[in-house]
DOTI-831407 format. One record per residue (C-alpha): y, z, x. Coordinates in steps of 0.05 Angstrom, whole numbers, plus 32768, in hexadecimal, padded with zeros to 4 digits. Example, Ala and Ser with C-alpha at 12.3 -4.5 7.8 and 13.67 -1.06 7.14 Angstrom:
# residues 2
<site><north>7FA6</north><up>809C</up><east>80F6</east></site>
<site><north>7FEB</north><up>808F</up><east>8111</east></site>
***
This chain:
# residues 65
<site><north>7E37</north><up>7F71</up><east>8247</east></site>
<site><north>7E15</north><up>7F6E</up><east>8203</east></site>
<site><north>7E11</north><up>7FBA</up><east>8200</east></site>
<site><north>7E5D</north><up>7FBF</up><east>8209</east></site>
<site><north>7E68</north><up>7F8E</up><east>81CF</east></site>
<site><north>7E3A</north><up>7FB7</up><east>81A2</east></site>
<site><north>7E5C</north><up>7FF8</up><east>81B7</east></site>
<site><north>7EA1</north><up>7FD9</up><east>81AA</east></site>
<site><north>7E8A</north><up>7FC1</up><east>8166</east></site>
<site><north>7E71</north><up>8005</up><east>8151</east></site>
<site><north>7EB1</north><up>8027</up><east>8169</east></site>
<site><north>7EDB</north><up>7FF8</up><east>813F</east></site>
<site><north>7EAD</north><up>8003</up><east>8104</east></site>
<site><north>7EB4</north><up>804E</up><east>810B</east></site>
<site><north>7F00</north><up>8048</up><east>810D</east></site>
<site><north>7EFE</north><up>801D</up><east>80CF</east></site>
<site><north>7ED7</north><up>8053</up><east>80A9</east></site>
<site><north>7F02</north><up>808D</up><east>80C0</east></site>
<site><north>7F41</north><up>8077</up><east>809C</east></site>
<site><north>7F25</north><up>8074</up><east>8055</east></site>
<site><north>7F01</north><up>80B6</up><east>805F</east></site>
<site><north>7F41</north><up>80D8</up><east>8076</east></site>
<site><north>7F66</north><up>80B9</up><east>803C</east></site>
<site><north>7F34</north><up>80D4</up><east>800A</east></site>
<site><north>7F40</north><up>811C</up><east>8020</east></site>
<site><north>7F8B</north><up>8115</up><east>801A</east></site>
<site><north>7F84</north><up>80F6</up><east>7FD4</east></site>
<site><north>7F56</north><up>8130</up><east>7FC0</east></site>
<site><north>7F89</north><up>8163</up><east>7FD7</east></site>
<site><north>7FC1</north><up>813F</up><east>7FB1</east></site>
<site><north>7F97</north><up>813E</up><east>7F71</east></site>
<site><north>7F88</north><up>8188</up><east>7F79</east></site>
<site><north>7FD0</north><up>819B</up><east>7F84</east></site>
<site><north>7FE7</north><up>816F</up><east>7F4A</east></site>
<site><north>7FB4</north><up>818D</up><east>7F1B</east></site>
<site><north>7FC5</north><up>81D4</up><east>7F2F</east></site>
<site><north>8010</north><up>81CB</up><east>7F2B</east></site>
<site><north>8011</north><up>81A2</up><east>7EEB</east></site>
<site><north>7FF7</north><up>81D9</up><east>7EBF</east></site>
<site><north>8027</north><up>81FA</up><east>7E8E</east></site>
<site><north>8019</north><up>823F</up><east>7EAB</east></site>
<site><north>8033</north><up>822A</up><east>7EEF</east></site>
<site><north>8073</north><up>8213</up><east>7ECD</east></site>
<site><north>807D</north><up>825A</up><east>7EB4</east></site>
<site><north>8075</north><up>8278</up><east>7EFA</east></site>
<site><north>809B</north><up>8242</up><east>7F20</east></site>
<site><north>80D5</north><up>822A</up><east>7EF4</east></site>
<site><north>80E1</north><up>81EC</up><east>7F1F</east></site>
<site><north>809E</north><up>81D0</up><east>7F08</east></site>
<site><north>80B6</north><up>81D2</up><east>7EC0</east></site>
<site><north>80EC</north><up>819D</up><east>7ECD</east></site>
<site><north>80D8</north><up>815F</up><east>7EA5</east></site>
<site><north>80DC</north><up>812F</up><east>7EDF</east></site>
<site><north>80B0</north><up>815A</up><east>7F0C</east></site>
<site><north>8080</north><up>8167</up><east>7ED3</east></site>
<site><north>807B</north><up>811B</up><east>7EC7</east></site>
<site><north>806C</north><up>810E</up><east>7F10</east></site>
<site><north>8036</north><up>8144</up><east>7F12</east></site>
<site><north>8017</north><up>812A</up><east>7ED2</east></site>
<site><north>8015</north><up>80E5</up><east>7EF1</east></site>
<site><north>7FF1</north><up>8100</up><east>7F2E</east></site>
<site><north>7FBE</north><up>8122</up><east>7F01</east></site>
<site><north>7FB3</north><up>80E2</up><east>7ED9</east></site>
<site><north>7F9E</north><up>80BC</up><east>7F18</east></site>
<site><north>7F58</north><up>80D9</up><east>7F14</east></site>
***
């Protein structure tokens, strides 16, 4: 009985650690995309990125570092 409690505890502990780790990878990808798309050179190649509202959003994403 005691072994089942310990196993259950470690399973819940593992689940608790999985969410922040998965979230970190998503945040890293968002920062990378934001940094890459926020550059002025990308605005020349993709004109949509030069729109002031989109540029402001991308600059905000980059500033979250």
